[in-house]
C-alpha angles and dihedrals in degrees: 000000000000135000133191141208132161117258114249114245089236119042113252116242119247111273126229124231123221090261089060093251120131114255118220119266103260092208086070099049094074091230097108123059141142096004127122109256114244091216132006119224129016124003121266113287116266112264094208133052119259112269122259136193089262101044120039123192118262120237090249091053093048093047091047092051092050091047090052092048098044097043091047094055102030101043092123118035135172111197135173124201147118123284119240136171094013108188118181108203125217088247088064093252114131121216124192146142124252113211148163133183096294110026145017135203132192121249138186128201111199118225098253092058092042092056090060096057121113094226132002120269117261133191112267095031113137105221142172111220131188123204146100136280119252132184122221100212097190090064101025092237134124132215141174116257102215121218103173133012130194133162114272112268090013091131095068102026092041096052090045090048094049092046093052095044092051093047098047089045088056090051090054100246089132095047109136092209092067096050115114122232115251112242113251098218108020115187094200129036122192117206125197111197145100113305091218104044132095092254096077093044091051093048091047090047093052092045093046091053098040108028114010091172095065114104115226122209114193121200103192116218139153113262098194139043138021114347094010096113092052090053093051091049092049091049091055092047095049089053089053092048087057089055095046090049090051092049090053092051095250119135115250123233108297092343091294111176118237117246119247091206137010128223112200113186158123142193127276126285145134124306090265091051093054095039092104088072089052094059120111094233094061090045093054094045090054091046090051095046116112089197113079111254130212117202116212107168124153125328131327093270092049118095129185138176089256088061092058096046097042121096089238135011120213119194092227138008090252090054087052093053089049090054095053097041118048116204114271089231091057090047091054090047090051090049094049090050093048090048091050090050090048092050091052091049091050093052093048089051093049092049089050094052090049089054094045100092092050090048093051092051091051090046094051091047092052098044108028094078090055092045092053090049092051092050091051090052092048090053091048092051092050092055091043118112087223089072094045091048096076091053093048090052094047087054092051095050092049089053091049090052092050091051092049090049090053092047092049091051091051093047091052090048093052093046090054094051091047091051091049091053093049091050091055091048092053094044089054091050093048091051090052095049094049116120088229090058091051093050088052089064094061105275125129136198119232118204138172105262094213100043101024091227116147116247109230099166133043092231089064089068108081117190115275092022114147111235137195116209120195119203133186088264114027136334138272129212114213141166125222111250099357101089090230117141121172136175118232117245089232091065108087126212089253086071094053100038129032113263120228117266117256125202119248094355112170117247111259122238117261113262119251112270115266117214101257122195122237102269094192096056119124117273128199123249093248113129116249118258120231112269117194115240095016130104 
C-alpha cells in the first residue's frame, strides 16, 4: 500500500507531540508523496497546554489533538492497495479494509459515492482510492473517507483500452452486420486457450456431457504475459489456414478436420491478466477469420476488445461450450418432433392421393360444360366475318399504298423530263443572246481607246478620237476623220486569216468574258459620222 503527497519547497520543522517528544519528519517516512499540502510551514498550534507532572491530558484532549493533527496533514490522500473484508451496509455505505503485504487501514465509502461505481467492490480487487484521513474519537481509531475508487493501474490501461475500442469501432470491426452466425450443430470445435488451465477442462466436461460426438481440436497458447497475444492470433490464423486449404481441395495437415466454430477464451483475472485479449493483433485475427469465433474471456462482468469483435460473446467458457453443443436429449426431442411432423405430412399426402380420382371427376363435372361452351364460342369467332374484316382492310390499305408509290414514281419521272427540256431551251436562248453570237453575225463594238467606254452615239466620236473596234475575230484601232486603220500587234494572223486545221487539236479554253455593252440599247437618230476604216 502506497500513498503520495508533494514535497514542500521548505522542509517542515519537526513536530512536537503532546508529551513534548519530537515527532518524526513525515517527509522522511515515504508515506506522503505527490499530494497538495494542506498547509505550508509548521503544524497547527496545539490547542491544549503541554502536560505537566500535576496535570495529565485527558483521552478526549489527546484524541482531539491527534484528529486535528492527522486531518490537517492527511486531508487529501491517493492510496493504492487490495480490498479486504468488504461489507456493504443496508444504508448503502460500504466498509472495507485496504491492505498490502505489510499494513492495513480501514476505509469507508459513503452511499452517494458507492452508487456511482461502475461495478461493486469485491474482496481481492486492487484499487486506487482518493480521500481524506478521519479519526473516530469514540473508538480511538482512524480511517480513510473514500471519495473516488478505480482499479489499480486503470489510468494507463483504461485509456489505452478506450482509445483502441473507439478506433476499431470507427473502422467497422464491431459492426453487427458482418458477424457470422454460429452453426447450430457443429461437428468439430476448435479451442484456443491454455492446455493446463481450467478453461479447457470445463469445455471438455460440458461437451462430453451434452454432445460426446463433437470433435475438439485444441491449439495450445499462452493466455497471459508477453507474447500471449501473438500466440492467440497465430492460432486463429492457423485454423483458418486449414479451412482455406480444404476449400482449395488440398489435404490439411495429417488429415486434420476443419473446425466449424472456434472458442477463444481464458479464465477470470485482473485487467492486466486479461490484457492479451485487448491487443489489436487478436482483434484483427478474429475480424479476418472465416470461421465463426466465440469469445469466452474472464467472468460475466469482464469485457475485452475480443468480446466486441467476436461473432458471439459467452460470459464463461462453459457457457460457450453449451452454445456450440446442444444437449443430446434436446436433439432427440427435436428429432422426434420432426419425425412426427413428417409422418403427419405423409398421412395427409396419402389421403389426398386416395381422394384424387374423386376430386378429378368432380372438377371435370363442374368445369367441362364451361370449357365446351368456351370452345364453341372460339370456333364461332374464328368463322366470323368480324375477324376477317381487319385482314381485308389491311390488304386494301397495302394496295392503296402500292398505287400511291407508283404514281409518285411516274410523277417524279415526268417532272425530271420537263426540267431537262426547259434547261435545253434556256441554254439555247442564252447562246443566241450571247454577245459573241451577235458579233459573229457581222456586228462590231466601238470603244474609246483611252477610256474603254463604248460609243453608242455618233456625237460621242470627236474628230481625231482614237478608237478600238472589236470584231468577231480580232480588233482594229482607228482614229475619227483620219482614215487610219491599224491592226494591233497583239492580234495574230490567226485572227485575220483562217489557220490551217490540225488533227486532234485540243479544244481551247473559253476566253475570259469581256465586258460587252448592251447592243440593243436605244440610239439617237443622229446620222453617223464618217469613221475611217469602218463600213
